[in-house]
C-alpha positions in Angstrom: 12.1 19.3 1.6 13.8 22.0 -0.4 11.8 24.1 -2.9 13.1 21.9 -5.8 12.5 18.2 -5.4 15.7 16.4 -6.0 15.0 13.1 -7.6 16.7 10.0 -9.1 15.5 7.2 -11.3 16.4 3.6 -10.7 15.1 1.3 -13.4 16.7 -1.3 -15.6 14.6 -0.5 -18.7 16.2 2.2 -20.8 12.9 2.9 -22.6 11.1 3.6 -19.3 14.0 5.7 -18.0 13.9 7.9 -21.2 10.1 8.1 -21.0 10.1 9.2 -17.4 12.9 11.7 -18.0 11.0 13.2 -20.8 7.8 13.6 -18.7 9.7 15.0 -15.7 10.9 17.8 -17.9 7.3 19.2 -17.7 7.7 19.8 -14.0 9.6 23.0 -12.9 9.7 21.8 -9.3 11.6 18.6 -10.2 15.4 18.5 -10.3 16.5 15.2 -11.8 20.0 14.7 -10.4 20.8 11.1 -11.6 19.7 7.7 -12.8 20.9 4.1 -12.4 20.2 0.9 -14.4 20.3 -1.6 -11.5 19.9 -1.8 -7.8 23.5 -1.8 -6.8 24.3 1.3 -8.8 21.0 2.8 -7.5 22.2 2.4 -3.9 25.4 4.2 -4.7 23.4 6.9 -6.5 21.2 7.4 -3.4 24.2 7.6 -1.2 25.9 10.2 -3.5 23.0 12.4 -4.3 20.8 12.2 -1.2 17.6 12.7 -3.1 14.2 13.8 -1.8 12.5 11.4 -4.2 13.4 8.0 -5.8 11.5 6.6 -8.7 12.2 2.9 -8.1 11.6 -0.1 -10.3 9.9 -3.0 -8.4 11.6 -5.7 -10.4 15.3 -5.3 -11.5 17.9 -7.8 -12.7 20.0 -7.8 -9.5 17.3 -7.1 -6.8 13.8 -6.0 -6.2 12.9 -2.4 -5.2 11.9 -3.8 -1.8 15.3 -5.5 -1.3 17.0 -2.2 -2.2 15.0 -0.3 0.4 15.8 -3.0 3.0 19.5 -2.4 2.7 19.3 1.3 3.5 19.6 2.0 7.2 18.0 5.4 7.1 15.4 6.1 4.5 15.1 9.9 4.3 13.4 10.1 0.9 10.0 9.5 -0.7 9.6 6.5 -3.0 7.4 6.2 -6.0 7.5 2.7 -7.4 7.4 1.9 -11.1 5.7 -1.4 -12.0 3.7 -3.4 -14.5 -0.1 -3.8 -14.3 -1.1 -6.8 -12.3 2.3 -7.3 -10.7 2.2 -9.0 -7.3 3.9 -6.1 -5.6 1.0 -3.7 -6.2 -0.9 -5.0 -3.2 2.1 -4.5 -0.9 2.6 -1.0 -2.2 -1.1 -0.1 -1.7 -1.2 -1.8 1.7 1.5 0.6 2.9 -0.1 3.7 1.3 2.8 4.2 -1.1 2.6 5.6 -4.6 3.3 3.8 -7.8 3.2 4.4 -11.5 2.2 1.8 -14.1 4.3 1.2 -17.2 4.2 2.8 -19.6 4.1 6.0 -17.5 1.1 8.3 -18.0 1.7 12.0 -17.6 -1.5 12.7 -15.6 -0.7 9.8 -13.2 2.8 11.3 -12.8 1.3 14.7 -12.1 -1.0 13.2 -9.5 1.8 11.4 -7.8 4.0 14.5 -7.6 1.0 16.5 -6.2 0.5 13.9 -3.5 4.3 14.1 -2.7 4.2 17.8 -2.3 1.4 17.5 0.3 3.5 15.3 2.5 5.3 16.9 5.4 9.0 16.2 5.8 8.4 14.4 9.0 6.1 11.9 7.4 8.3 11.1 4.4 11.0 8.8 5.9 8.6 6.3 7.6 6.8 5.1 4.5 9.6 3.1 2.8 10.7 1.8 6.2 7.1 0.7 7.1 6.9 -1.3 3.9 10.2 -3.1 4.6 9.2 -3.9 8.1 5.7 -5.0 7.2 7.0 -7.5 4.7 8.9 -9.3 7.6 5.8 -9.6 9.7 3.2 -12.4 9.8 0.0 -11.4 8.0 -2.2 -10.4 11.0 0.7 -8.5 12.6 1.2 -6.3 9.5 0.1 -2.7 9.7 -2.6 -1.4 7.3 -1.6 2.1 6.3 -4.1 4.4 4.6 -4.1 8.1 3.8 -7.0 9.8 5.5 -8.2 13.4 5.7 -6.3 14.1 8.9 -3.1 12.3 8.1 -2.7 8.5 8.2 -4.6 5.6 9.5 -2.2 2.9 10.8 -3.5 -0.2 12.5 -2.3 -3.9 12.9 -4.6 -6.2 11.0 -5.2 -8.3 14.1 -6.9 -5.2 15.7 -9.3 -4.7 12.8 -12.7 -6.4 13.5 -14.5 -5.7 10.3 -15.0 -3.2 7.5 -18.4 -1.9 6.5 -19.1 -0.4 3.1 -21.3 2.5 2.1 -21.0 3.3 -1.6 -17.6 5.0 -2.2 -16.7 4.9 1.5 -15.9 2.3 4.1 -15.9 2.3 7.9 -13.1 0.4 9.7 -14.1 -1.0 13.1 -11.3 -2.0 15.4 -10.7 -3.1 19.0 -11.4 -0.6 21.7 -14.4 0.8 19.9 -12.3 2.6 17.3 -14.0 3.6 14.1 -12.5 5.3 11.0 -14.3 6.4 7.8 -12.1 6.2 4.7 -12.7 7.1 1.1 -12.1 3.6 -0.2 -14.7 1.1 -1.5 -15.4 -2.2 0.1 -14.2 -3.9 -3.0 -10.9 -2.2 -2.6 -10.5 -3.8 0.9 -11.8 -7.2 -0.3 -9.1 -7.4 -2.9 -6.4 -6.0 -0.6 -7.1 -8.2 2.4 -8.3 -11.5 0.8 -5.1 -13.3 1.5 -4.7 -11.9 5.0 -7.5 -13.6 6.9 -10.4 -11.4 5.8 -13.6 -12.4 3.9 -16.4 -10.4 2.3 -19.4 -12.1 4.0 -22.0 -10.0 2.2 -22.1 -6.9 -0.1 -21.6 -4.5 2.8 -19.1 -6.2 5.1 -15.6 -7.7 5.2 -14.8 -9.5 8.4 -11.6 -10.6 10.1 -11.3 -14.4 10.8 -9.6 -13.6 14.2 -12.7 -11.8 15.4 -15.4 -14.3 14.5 -16.6 -15.9 17.8 -19.7 -17.8 16.6 -21.3 -18.9 13.4 -25.1 -19.2 13.2 -27.2 -20.3 10.2 -27.8 -16.7 9.0 -25.2 -14.6 10.8 -21.9 -14.5 12.6 -21.0 -12.9 15.9 -17.9 -10.8 16.3 -15.7 -10.0 19.3 -17.3 -6.5 19.6 -20.7 -8.1 20.0 -21.8 -7.2 16.5 -23.9 -9.5 14.4 -23.2 -9.6 10.7 -25.6 -11.4 8.3 -24.2 -14.1 6.0 -25.1 -13.6 2.4 -27.0 -16.7 1.1 -25.0 -16.6 -2.1 -21.6 -16.3 -0.3 -22.3 -18.8 2.5 -20.8 -22.0 0.9 -17.6 -20.1 0.1 -17.5 -18.6 3.5 -17.9 -21.9 5.3 -15.2 -23.4 3.1 -12.9 -20.5 3.8 -13.6 -20.5 7.5 -12.9 -24.3 7.8 -9.8 -24.0 5.7 -8.4 -21.2 7.9 -9.2 -23.0 11.2 -6.3 -23.7 13.5 
């Protein structure tokens, strides 16, 4: 990436565009080279300007931000999505370790997002938008969970994740082959992120993958790695109902 970060804004809300332009003026390292009010004009803008960074609205009148990315053969820029609180797309964005800003845009959140952008290497930038597009095409358990970790990125298919164990503000992901990864995310974060992808929080300290449950006993379950996980008495009725509902 050049010393100046060349960026464009693609958003169909003129108020949000003006707000973001105003806040970007505080950053000497940002060079705003253009803006567009819809997806089609945005695609042309990206082609013309070849930006390093695209601020991209999730929901536009002519297409979604995801659809815009899916039409680009070679994504060689970083994407920061712009979306509303509670929008369905936030989970998909977080699932792929992409950045987003909530409307109305907060200056400190923008500052944090740009700081994270500058920490990315040029080699890692292009894959993020493409990973999201490809992930959306896959079945749930074939999707890749992408997380920023201390030494780069954790990237693993959901079907290979056996369980996630929580310890205060950290979680340990256990996967096939004995792989273990400690990440700075709470277990509640994973519970929310994976609840519709075949995972269940079986007690306060563990989220388990339906694919890796081999046996259910009265007080615990057995996983494919031989691990026994206790079933919370309070959660057991919901767990049994969930397990039966997701049976083949």
